[in-house]
TIZARO-508418 format. One record per residue (C-alpha): x, y, z; residue in one letter. Coordinates in steps of 0.25 Angstrom, whole numbers, plus 5000, padded with zeros to 4 digits. Example, Ala and Ser with C-alpha at 12.3 -4.5 7.8 and 13.67 -1.06 7.14 Angstrom:
2
((5049, 4982, 5031), A);
((5055, 4996, 5029), S);
//
This chain:
361
((5057, 4922, 5055), M);
((5059, 4930, 5066), K);
((5055, 4942, 5068), L);
((5062, 4956, 5074), K);
((5047, 4959, 5081), Y);
((5035, 4956, 5084), G);
((5025, 4968, 5079), M);
((5032, 4978, 5089), N);
((5045, 4975, 5093), P);
((5040, 4971, 5107), Y);
((5034, 4959, 5101), Q);
((5047, 4952, 5101), D);
((5043, 4939, 5095), Y);
((5038, 4939, 5080), A);
((5043, 4927, 5068), E);
((5035, 4927, 5055), V);
((5032, 4910, 5052), I);
((5030, 4909, 5038), D);
((5029, 4893, 5033), Q);
((5027, 4897, 5019), S);
((5042, 4904, 5021), N);
((5037, 4914, 5009), A);
((5042, 4926, 5017), L);
((5058, 4930, 5015), S);
((5065, 4939, 5026), L);
((5077, 4943, 5018), L);
((5082, 4955, 5029), N);
((5077, 4961, 5041), G);
((5071, 4957, 5052), N);
((5058, 4960, 5051), P);
((5046, 4963, 5063), S);
((5031, 4956, 5062), V);
((5026, 4969, 5052), I);
((5033, 4969, 5043), N);
((5031, 4955, 5042), V);
((5017, 4960, 5040), L);
((5020, 4972, 5032), D);
((5027, 4963, 5023), A);
((5017, 4950, 5022), L);
((5005, 4961, 5020), N);
((5014, 4970, 5009), S);
((5019, 4958, 5002), W);
((5003, 4952, 5000), Q);
((5001, 4968, 4994), L);
((5012, 4969, 4987), V);
((5011, 4954, 4978), K);
((4994, 4956, 4976), E);
((4997, 4969, 4969), V);
((5005, 4964, 4962), S);
((5000, 4950, 4957), Q);
((4985, 4958, 4953), T);
((4992, 4971, 4948), L);
((5004, 4963, 4941), N);
((5013, 4976, 4947), V);
((5025, 4977, 4958), E);
((5018, 4983, 4969), C);
((5023, 4986, 4984), S);
((5018, 4991, 4997), T);
((5023, 5001, 5007), S);
((5018, 4993, 5021), F);
((5018, 5001, 5033), K);
((5010, 4993, 5046), H);
((5004, 4981, 5037), V);
((4997, 4990, 5029), T);
((5001, 4997, 5014), P);
((5006, 5013, 5016), S);
((5007, 5011, 5000), G);
((5006, 4999, 4989), V);
((5008, 5004, 4973), A);
((5011, 4995, 4961), I);
((5024, 4999, 4950), F);
((5021, 5011, 4944), K);
((5031, 5022, 4937), D);
((5031, 5033, 4948), L);
((5029, 5047, 4941), S);
((5040, 5058, 4945), D);
((5035, 5063, 4954), N);
((5030, 5048, 4963), E);
((5044, 5047, 4962), K);
((5049, 5061, 4969), K);
((5036, 5057, 4980), A);
((5043, 5044, 4982), Y);
((5057, 5046, 4983), L);
((5062, 5040, 4970), I);
((5073, 5043, 4964), K);
((5078, 5031, 4956), K);
((5072, 5021, 4946), P);
((5063, 5013, 4951), L);
((5057, 4997, 4945), S);
((5043, 4996, 4946), N);
((5042, 4988, 4960), L);
((5053, 5001, 4966), A);
((5043, 5008, 4960), A);
((5029, 5001, 4967), A);
((5036, 5003, 4981), Y);
((5038, 5019, 4977), A);
((5025, 5020, 4976), R);
((5021, 5015, 4989), A);
((5029, 5020, 4996), R);
((5027, 5031, 4992), G);
((5010, 5030, 4995), T);
((5013, 5035, 5010), D);
((5029, 5038, 5010), R);
((5026, 5041, 5025), L);
((5019, 5032, 5028), A);
((5029, 5021, 5021), S);
((5042, 5025, 5032), F);
((5045, 5010, 5036), G);
((5038, 5002, 5026), D);
((5037, 4989, 5024), F);
((5037, 4985, 5009), I);
((5032, 4974, 5000), A);
((5034, 4973, 4984), L);
((5030, 4963, 4977), S);
((5041, 4961, 4965), H);
((5056, 4957, 4967), C);
((5062, 4970, 4973), V);
((5072, 4974, 4964), D);
((5085, 4985, 4968), K);
((5076, 4998, 4963), E);
((5067, 4992, 4974), T);
((5077, 4991, 4985), A);
((5083, 5004, 4984), Q);
((5068, 5010, 4985), L);
((5065, 5003, 4995), V);
((5081, 5005, 5003), K);
((5077, 5020, 5003), S);
((5065, 5019, 5008), E);
((5061, 5017, 5023), V);
((5056, 5002, 5024), S);
((5055, 4994, 5034), D);
((5055, 4982, 5023), G);
((5049, 4975, 5011), L);
((5044, 4962, 5004), I);
((5045, 4956, 4993), A);
((5047, 4944, 4984), P);
((5059, 4946, 4981), E);
((5073, 4953, 4978), F);
((5085, 4959, 4969), T);
((5096, 4952, 4976), D);
((5100, 4970, 4974), E);
((5084, 4974, 4980), A);
((5089, 4965, 4994), L);
((5103, 4969, 4995), E);
((5097, 4984, 4996), I);
((5085, 4978, 5004), L);
((5094, 4973, 5013), R);
((5102, 4984, 5015), S);
((5091, 4992, 5020), K);
((5089, 4998, 5034), K);
((5105, 4991, 5037), K);
((5102, 4980, 5033), G);
((5089, 4977, 5041), N);
((5076, 4979, 5029), Y);
((5066, 4969, 5032), V);
((5064, 4963, 5021), I);
((5056, 4951, 5017), F);
((5056, 4942, 5004), Q);
((5041, 4933, 5000), I);
((5038, 4923, 4991), D);
((5032, 4928, 4981), K);
((5021, 4917, 4979), D);
((5018, 4915, 4992), F);
((5005, 4912, 4995), E);
((5000, 4910, 5012), P);
((4990, 4900, 5014), N);
((4974, 4904, 5012), E);
((4973, 4904, 5027), I);
((4980, 4916, 5038), E);
((4980, 4917, 5051), S);
((4985, 4928, 5062), R);
((4985, 4925, 5077), E);
((4980, 4937, 5084), I);
((4980, 4936, 5100), F);
((4984, 4923, 5100), G);
((4971, 4919, 5092), I);
((4973, 4915, 5076), T);
((4964, 4920, 5067), I);
((4962, 4913, 5053), K);
((4957, 4918, 5039), Q);
((4956, 4916, 5022), K);
((4969, 4926, 5020), R);
((4966, 4938, 5010), N);
((4970, 4933, 4998), N);
((4958, 4940, 4989), L);
((4965, 4944, 4977), K);
((4960, 4959, 4971), I);
((4956, 4958, 4958), N);
((4947, 4964, 4946), D);
((4933, 4956, 4952), E);
((4935, 4964, 4965), Q);
((4935, 4980, 4957), L);
((4924, 4976, 4948), S);
((4911, 4981, 4956), N);
((4908, 4994, 4955), I);
((4898, 4999, 4962), V);
((4897, 5015, 4956), T);
((4893, 5021, 4944), E);
((4910, 5024, 4938), N);
((4911, 5010, 4933), K);
((4926, 5011, 4926), D);
((4939, 5005, 4934), I);
((4953, 5009, 4923), P);
((4959, 4995, 4925), S);
((4972, 5005, 4933), D);
((4961, 5009, 4942), I);
((4956, 4995, 4944), L);
((4972, 4991, 4950), S);
((4972, 5003, 4958), D);
((4961, 4996, 4964), L);
((4965, 4982, 4964), K);
((4981, 4989, 4971), L);
((4972, 4994, 4981), G);
((4963, 4984, 4984), M);
((4977, 4976, 4988), L);
((4981, 4985, 4995), T);
((4971, 4985, 5005), L);
((4971, 4972, 5006), K);
((4982, 4974, 5012), Y);
((4979, 4985, 5020), T);
((4974, 4986, 5036), Q);
((4961, 4989, 5037), S);
((4951, 4997, 5035), N);
((4959, 5002, 5021), S);
((4957, 5011, 5010), I);
((4967, 5011, 5002), C);
((4970, 5022, 4987), V);
((4976, 5018, 4976), V);
((4982, 5026, 4960), S);
((4991, 5021, 4952), N);
((4995, 5009, 4956), G);
((4998, 5015, 4970), H);
((4991, 5015, 4986), V);
((4991, 5029, 4987), I);
((4983, 5032, 5002), G);
((4979, 5019, 5011), I);
((4971, 5020, 5022), G);
((4970, 5009, 5032), S);
((4969, 5002, 5046), G);
((4958, 5012, 5049), Q);
((4944, 5008, 5056), Q);
((4936, 5019, 5046), S);
((4935, 5017, 5033), R);
((4935, 5034, 5031), I);
((4949, 5035, 5038), L);
((4957, 5026, 5030), C);
((4950, 5032, 5017), S);
((4954, 5046, 5023), G);
((4970, 5038, 5026), L);
((4969, 5033, 5012), A);
((4964, 5045, 5004), L);
((4972, 5053, 5013), T);
((4988, 5047, 5012), K);
((4984, 5045, 4994), A);
((4982, 5061, 4996), N);
((4994, 5060, 5002), V);
((5003, 5054, 4990), W);
((4992, 5062, 4981), Y);
((5000, 5075, 4986), Q);
((5012, 5070, 4988), K);
((5014, 5069, 4971), S);
((5010, 5082, 4969), K);
((5023, 5088, 4975), I);
((5032, 5094, 4970), D);
((5046, 5086, 4973), Y);
((5055, 5098, 4972), S);
((5054, 5100, 4986), F);
((5062, 5088, 4987), L);
((5075, 5094, 4981), E);
((5079, 5098, 4992), Q);
((5079, 5086, 5003), F);
((5088, 5078, 4992), E);
((5096, 5074, 5005), N);
((5084, 5068, 5013), K);
((5079, 5054, 5017), K);
((5065, 5048, 5011), R);
((5059, 5047, 5024), T);
((5062, 5064, 5026), D);
((5058, 5069, 5012), L);
((5045, 5060, 5012), D);
((5042, 5067, 5024), Q);
((5044, 5080, 5016), L);
((5037, 5076, 5005), I);
((5027, 5073, 5017), E);
((5028, 5089, 5021), Q);
((5027, 5093, 5007), E);
((5015, 5088, 5004), R);
((5007, 5093, 5019), Q);
((5011, 5105, 5016), E);
((5007, 5111, 5000), R);
((4996, 5101, 4999), F);
((4989, 5096, 5015), G);
((4978, 5088, 5016), D);
((4973, 5093, 5000), K);
((4966, 5083, 4994), I);
((4976, 5079, 4978), L);
((4971, 5064, 4977), L);
((4961, 5069, 4970), N);
((4964, 5074, 4959), E);
((4973, 5061, 4959), L);
((4966, 5051, 4945), P);
((4960, 5037, 4949), N);
((4960, 5035, 4961), T);
((4955, 5023, 4972), C);
((4950, 5020, 4985), L);
((4950, 5006, 4990), L);
((4943, 5003, 5001), S);
((4949, 4988, 5010), D);
((4932, 4989, 5014), G);
((4917, 4994, 5012), F);
((4915, 5009, 5015), F);
((4904, 5012, 5026), P);
((4903, 5028, 5021), Q);
((4903, 5037, 5009), K);
((4913, 5045, 5016), D);
((4926, 5037, 5011), N);
((4920, 5040, 4997), I);
((4917, 5054, 4999), E);
((4930, 5053, 5004), L);
((4937, 5046, 4991), A);
((4931, 5056, 4983), H);
((4938, 5065, 4990), Q);
((4952, 5062, 4988), Y);
((4946, 5059, 4972), G);
((4944, 5044, 4974), I);
((4940, 5037, 4961), K);
((4941, 5024, 4961), Y);
((4935, 5015, 4974), I);
((4935, 5001, 4978), A);
((4929, 4994, 4989), T);
((4921, 4984, 4996), P);
((4909, 4989, 4998), M);
((4896, 4986, 5007), G);
((4892, 4996, 5017), S);
((4879, 4998, 5019), I);
((4883, 5014, 5011), R);
((4887, 5006, 4998), D);
((4877, 5014, 4989), E);
((4881, 5029, 4996), E);
((4895, 5024, 4995), I);
((4895, 5023, 4981), I);
((4885, 5034, 4978), E);
((4895, 5042, 4983), T);
((4905, 5037, 4974), A);
((4898, 5039, 4963), N);
((4897, 5053, 4967), K);
((4909, 5057, 4965), Y);
((4914, 5046, 4954), G);
((4920, 5036, 4963), I);
((4919, 5021, 4957), T);
((4919, 5009, 4968), I);
((4923, 4997, 4966), I);
((4917, 4987, 4976), N);
((4926, 4976, 4977), T);
((4917, 4967, 4989), G);
((4930, 4963, 4996), V);
((4935, 4969, 5011), R);
((4950, 4969, 5011), L);
((4953, 4972, 5025), F);
((4965, 4968, 5031), H);
((4972, 4967, 5044), H);
//
């Protein structure tokens, strides 16, 4: 598969070699970043769907998710915040939630969808500024709608939903080939059974959120932290050298998302002819004027925070408490583990030692 260019436009030779024939290009002229986004995002939604038995979508930017969500019915205020005016299928609702995590960050996203793309999902995707999409199947009507997007240049990949790659993977960097066993870890109840704090109870819906969070971290650039609530990854901090900085990013983004859930969206009625991207900017201005940096996330019950590596200091727990986090899943192994557990006990936070690091690069 010849690509329009590599990582940057001046890298004018690029191609994909797929001996399995698992990946098909149905429309558009992708770049290397489009392919990287497609393959990483597809693995995420496929594994979430298999693990939780529900439709899943993610909105990817620069090979990391800006939002991930499973299907849940949208509340009236979510519909307003996500600019939804038409009925949605389950898959479309999952994408609306994923994109709604951070609509400003998702501008020009690459989308992955776990199930067959239907008319409602295609119509929603067509209304957003997006670079491309990957899914296992498409209805004829959905494919026709998507092929008309971006003046016929919208990138559409189809992937064999049953494809599983070889156990050993390789990549070449600076002329040197690196091989390793690919990360085929299955997320299950076992990784969430070692509760190390005084609070031991984990309701089934929280267990589902923790699995969603672990799978999100598995395909997020490290270091990474994510915040999950009600089947929705509402904040992600990634690609930072400092874990406390990742925690701050994830919690701040989650707080912004929750602030937007508290806005009275009737003010948008005076802007009926504005583009969706302009409305997103107006919503952000309204949020800043009304709430600024005020922490509201601590009002949201049963929020989870997950980490792809151990916490070196208790400062991450202190920060999580400020934002009202009740459940934390993390691999442990710090020399300060006892201090971290004591801090969590002081605040009534439940910590699960997953025992597995989830670095991704």
